[in-house]
C-alpha positions in Angstrom: 36.7 9.2 -11.8 35.0 6.7 -9.8 33.6 6.9 -6.7 33.2 3.0 -6.0 33.6 2.1 -2.4 34.5 -1.3 -1.0 33.4 -2.5 2.1 36.0 -4.9 4.1 33.6 -6.2 6.4 31.4 -9.5 5.5 28.6 -7.6 5.1 30.4 -5.7 2.1 27.8 -7.6 -0.3 24.8 -5.8 1.1 26.5 -2.7 1.4 27.0 -2.3 -2.5 23.2 -0.8 -2.1 24.6 1.8 -0.7 27.5 2.6 -3.2 27.4 6.3 -4.0 28.0 7.8 -7.9 28.3 11.4 -9.0 26.1 12.7 -11.8 26.4 15.4 -13.7 24.9 17.3 -16.4 26.3 19.8 -19.0 23.8 22.5 -20.2 24.8 23.5 -24.3 23.3 26.5 -25.8 22.9 25.4 -29.5 23.1 27.9 -32.4 20.0 28.9 -34.6 18.3 26.0 -35.0 17.2 26.8 -38.6 19.7 29.1 -40.1 18.8 32.6 -41.7 18.6 32.9 -45.0 20.8 35.8 -46.7 19.0 39.0 -48.0 17.9 37.8 -51.8 16.0 39.6 -54.5 12.5 38.2 -54.9 11.4 40.3 -57.7 11.4 43.6 -59.2 9.4 46.1 -61.5 9.8 49.4 -63.1 7.8 51.8 -64.6 7.8 55.7 -66.6 5.7 58.4 -67.0 5.7 62.0 -68.7 3.7 65.1 -67.7 2.0 63.1 -64.6 1.6 64.0 -60.9 0.2 60.7 -59.7 2.1 57.0 -60.6 1.0 53.8 -59.4 3.7 50.4 -59.5 2.1 47.1 -58.8 4.4 44.3 -58.1 4.6 41.2 -60.8 3.3 38.9 -57.8 2.2 39.5 -54.1 4.5 40.1 -52.0 5.4 37.7 -49.2 4.7 38.9 -45.6 7.8 39.9 -43.8 9.5 40.6 -47.1 10.8 44.3 -47.3 9.9 46.3 -50.4 12.0 49.3 -51.5 11.0 51.9 -54.1 13.2 54.1 -56.0 11.4 57.4 -57.2 13.0 59.7 -59.6 12.2 62.9 -61.4 13.5 64.8 -63.9 12.7 68.0 -62.2 12.3 69.3 -58.6 9.4 68.3 -56.9 7.7 68.0 -53.8 6.7 64.5 -53.1 3.3 65.0 -51.7 2.2 62.0 -50.1 2.9 58.0 -50.4 0.9 54.6 -49.7 0.1 54.3 -45.9 3.1 51.8 -44.8 5.7 53.1 -46.5 8.7 55.0 -44.8 11.0 57.0 -46.5 14.9 56.3 -46.2 16.1 59.5 -48.2 14.1 62.2 -50.3 15.8 64.7 -52.3 12.6 65.3 -54.7 13.3 68.8 -54.4 16.1 69.1 -56.5 16.4 68.7 -60.7 17.0 65.6 -61.0 15.1 64.5 -57.7 14.8 61.1 -56.3 13.4 59.3 -53.1 14.1 55.9 -51.5 11.1 54.5 -49.7 10.9 51.0 -47.9 8.1 49.2 -46.4 7.9 45.6 -44.8 5.4 43.6 -46.5 1.9 42.6 -44.9 0.0 40.8 -47.2 -1.9 44.2 -48.2 0.5 45.2 -51.0 -0.7 43.6 -53.8 -1.3 47.6 -55.2 2.4 48.3 -54.4 2.9 51.9 -54.4 1.2 54.9 -55.4 2.9 58.2 -55.2 1.9 62.0 -55.8 3.8 65.0 -56.2 3.1 68.8 -56.2 3.1 68.9 -60.2 3.4 66.9 -63.3 6.6 65.8 -64.4 8.6 63.1 -65.9 9.4 60.2 -63.5 11.0 56.8 -63.6 10.3 54.5 -60.2 11.4 50.8 -59.6 10.3 48.3 -56.9 12.0 45.9 -55.4 11.0 42.9 -53.3 13.8 41.2 -50.6 13.9 38.5 -48.4 15.9 38.0 -45.5 15.9 41.8 -44.2 15.6 42.4 -40.5 11.3 43.3 -40.4 11.7 44.6 -37.0 14.5 47.3 -38.0 15.1 47.3 -41.8 17.3 50.5 -42.5 20.8 50.5 -41.7 21.8 54.0 -43.3 21.9 56.1 -46.0 24.0 58.6 -48.4 23.8 60.3 -51.5 25.6 62.6 -54.4 24.9 64.8 -57.0 26.6 66.6 -60.0 27.1 67.0 -63.5 29.9 65.0 -64.9 30.0 61.9 -66.9 30.7 59.5 -63.8 27.1 59.7 -61.7 27.7 58.0 -58.6 26.1 57.3 -55.2 27.7 58.5 -52.0 29.1 55.7 -49.6 27.2 53.8 -47.0 28.9 52.0 -44.3 27.6 48.8 -43.5 28.1 47.6 -39.9 27.7 44.0 -39.9 27.7 40.7 -42.1 25.1 40.4 -45.2 23.7 43.8 -45.1 21.9 44.4 -48.6 23.2 47.5 -50.2 20.8 49.0 -52.6 21.6 52.1 -55.1 19.5 54.3 -57.3 20.8 56.9 -60.3 18.9 59.3 -62.2 20.7 60.9 -65.1 19.3 63.6 -67.4 20.7 61.9 -70.8 19.7 58.9 -73.0 23.3 58.0 -73.7 24.1 55.1 -72.9 25.4 54.1 -69.3 28.0 51.5 -68.2 27.1 48.9 -65.9 27.4 49.7 -62.2 31.0 49.5 -60.5 31.9 47.8 -57.0 30.2 44.4 -57.5 26.7 45.8 -57.8 24.3 44.1 -59.9 22.3 46.0 -62.3 18.6 45.1 -61.6 16.9 47.7 -63.8 18.2 50.5 -66.5 15.7 51.9 -68.8 15.3 55.3 -70.5 12.4 58.0 -70.4 12.9 59.7 -73.9 9.1 60.5 -74.3 9.0 64.0 -75.9 9.5 66.8 -74.8 13.1 67.0 -73.7 14.9 66.8 -70.6 15.1 62.9 -71.0 16.1 60.8 -68.1 17.9 57.2 -67.6 17.2 55.4 -64.1 19.0 52.6 -63.0 18.7 50.3 -59.9 21.5 47.9 -58.5 22.0 46.0 -55.2 24.9 44.0 -53.7 24.8 41.8 -51.1 27.8 43.1 -48.8 28.9 40.2 -47.1 31.5 42.0 -44.9 31.3 45.1 -42.9 32.5 48.4 -44.7 32.0 51.2 -47.1 30.4 50.9 -50.1 29.6 52.8 -53.0 28.8 52.4 -57.2 29.4 54.5 -59.9 28.3 54.7 -63.7 30.0 55.9 -67.0 28.2 57.9 -69.5 28.7 57.0 -72.8 28.5 60.7 -74.1 28.3 64.1 -73.0 28.2 64.7 -69.3 24.8 65.3 -67.9 23.3 66.2 -64.6 22.6 63.3 -62.3 21.8 61.9 -58.3 22.6 59.1 -56.5 21.5 57.3 -53.6 22.3 54.3 -51.5 20.9 52.4 -48.9 21.9 49.7 -46.5 19.4 47.3 -45.0 20.1 45.1 -42.0 19.8 41.4 -42.6 17.6 39.2 -40.4 19.3 39.0 -37.2 20.6 36.0 -35.9 19.0 33.8 -33.4 21.2 33.5 -30.5 20.2 32.0 -26.9 22.5 32.1 -23.6 22.7 30.2 -20.3 24.0 31.5 -17.1 24.8 28.1 -15.6 26.4 25.6 -17.7 26.7 22.5 -15.5 24.3 21.1 -13.4 26.8 19.1 -10.9 24.3 16.5 -8.9 27.2 15.4 -7.2 28.0 11.9 -5.4 24.0 10.5 -4.7 22.3 7.5 -3.1 20.4 5.5 -5.0 16.6 5.4 -5.8 16.7 9.4 -4.2 14.5 12.7 -6.2 17.9 14.8 -6.4 17.5 18.7 -5.5 16.6 20.2 -8.6 19.5 22.5 -10.5 18.6 25.6 -13.0 19.7 27.7 -15.7 18.4 31.5 -16.5 17.7 30.7 -20.5 18.1 34.3 -22.2 17.1 35.5 -25.5 20.0 37.9 -26.6 19.1 37.7 -30.4 16.9 40.1 -32.0 13.7 38.3 -32.5 11.3 36.4 -30.5 12.3 32.9 -30.0 11.1 29.2 -29.1 13.1 27.4 -26.9 13.4 23.7 -27.0 15.2 20.9 -25.7 16.6 17.5 -25.4 18.7 15.2 -23.4 21.3 12.9 -24.3 21.4 9.5 -22.4 23.0 9.6 -19.0 26.5 7.3 -19.7 29.4 6.6 -18.1 31.2 6.0 -21.8 30.0 2.7 -21.6 27.0 1.9 -19.5 23.8 3.8 -20.2 21.2 4.6 -17.5 17.8 4.0 -19.3 14.7 6.6 -19.1 11.2 6.1 -18.1 8.7 9.2 -17.5 7.0 7.4 -15.1 9.5 5.2 -12.8 13.0 4.6 -12.2 14.5 1.1 -12.1 17.8 -1.3 -12.4 19.9 1.2 -14.2 17.1 2.9 -15.2 16.2 6.8 -14.0 13.2 9.4 -14.4 13.8 12.7 -15.3 11.5 16.1 -14.9 11.7 19.5 -16.0 10.1 22.8 -15.4 9.9 26.3 -15.9 7.4 27.3 -13.3 9.2 26.5 -9.7 11.6 24.4 -7.9 8.5 22.7 -6.7 7.0 22.3 -10.2 4.4 21.5 -11.4 6.8 18.9 -12.7 6.6 17.6 -17.1 8.4 14.0 -17.3 10.9 13.5 -19.8 9.8 10.8 -22.0 12.8 10.0 -24.2 16.5 10.9 -25.0 17.9 12.9 -27.6 14.4 14.0 -28.5 13.2 17.5 -28.7 10.6 18.9 -26.2 9.1 22.5 -26.1 10.0 24.7 -23.2 8.2 28.1 -23.9 7.5 29.9 -27.1 7.5 33.9 -28.3 10.1 34.3 -25.8 10.8 38.3 -26.2 13.9 39.9 -27.2 16.0 40.3 -23.7 13.5 38.0 -21.8 14.4 34.8 -20.0 12.7 31.8 -19.1 14.3 29.6 -15.5 14.4 26.3 -16.5 14.6 23.6 -13.8 15.8 19.8 -13.9 15.6 16.8 -11.6 16.5 13.5 -11.7 15.1 10.2 -9.8 18.3 7.8 -9.5 18.4 4.4 -10.5 17.3 1.6 -8.2 20.3 -0.3 -8.4 22.9 0.5 -11.1 26.0 -2.1 -12.6 28.5 0.9 -12.8 29.8 3.6 -10.1 31.3 5.5 -12.3 30.3 9.2 -13.3 27.4 9.3 -15.4 27.1 12.1 -17.6 24.7 13.7 -19.8 24.4 17.1 -22.1 21.0 19.0 -22.2 21.1 21.1 -25.5 18.7 24.4 -25.2 18.1 25.3 -29.0 16.6 28.5 -29.7 14.3 28.9 -33.5 12.4 31.9 -34.3 9.0 32.1 -33.4 
């Protein structure tokens, strides 16, 4: 809409310098600048042992800090899990059963080259599996667990319910047999399957599998024994994906209104909110002020004919101010904004000395969040 006025008096030509125009700045909170990768298996390894109460499993390559390590520790006989390496947490522990099993997890911190050391209350036949996953929430990795046990030809896990897209579901089974087992059902990918058949008896087979659960729902898996029935135990754990980065603003439009040339406009503000689940950095960019055809140039130091000066602040409506140097270029507002924390952002412009267009001039201000 045009706000141009015409003065019918002979002084109308001079009055052109006092004509007014409307300035609008629409604020657009952006989606995550860098899309988060889905959880993925980076590496896995395993070991078996007979007549031992102490075992150490070392990953093939040093884990990446921030990735999540998952261990499935199974025994043929009932045992007490006496100790595990520092930093490891228990997702579920049913070691005091025959067969017994526990699922452990840990956020890699750069000191995990020795992997996991585990000690039981007495010597036993055991199998340990170790997996490294990327893309799992390092703040709150574990979402839920379940288990099942029995004596049959169809060992199975319990059912775990995922609550959000792209949870990583990890399953472990121990079966007291050395008969062959089928592949896991339900779309689970078998990552490990090995037999501990070293004498004496009480042979055991260990299976580790996983599934990227793209949609929330109930998940479980099972295998079939290619022989007679056997005792077994299955466990399943769901792990949260790295949370989506999110940012929100409380004021979506700076409507500066109809204004004269060559003045600083009163600052407008919006509250920028980290409503994701990770610490975030906030960035911003401004598109050119235009009426669709005519564009006001930008200079960080001065205004001019068809040229504005723009400044921003996160301190106060009085500044200190930082000059906007260029359109369509990211500048950093602030870093390391904690979950639920807010930043108040002010913006102002100095209107052109003169202008060739008195139509509405509008621009877009995009505020973007990325993981700190």
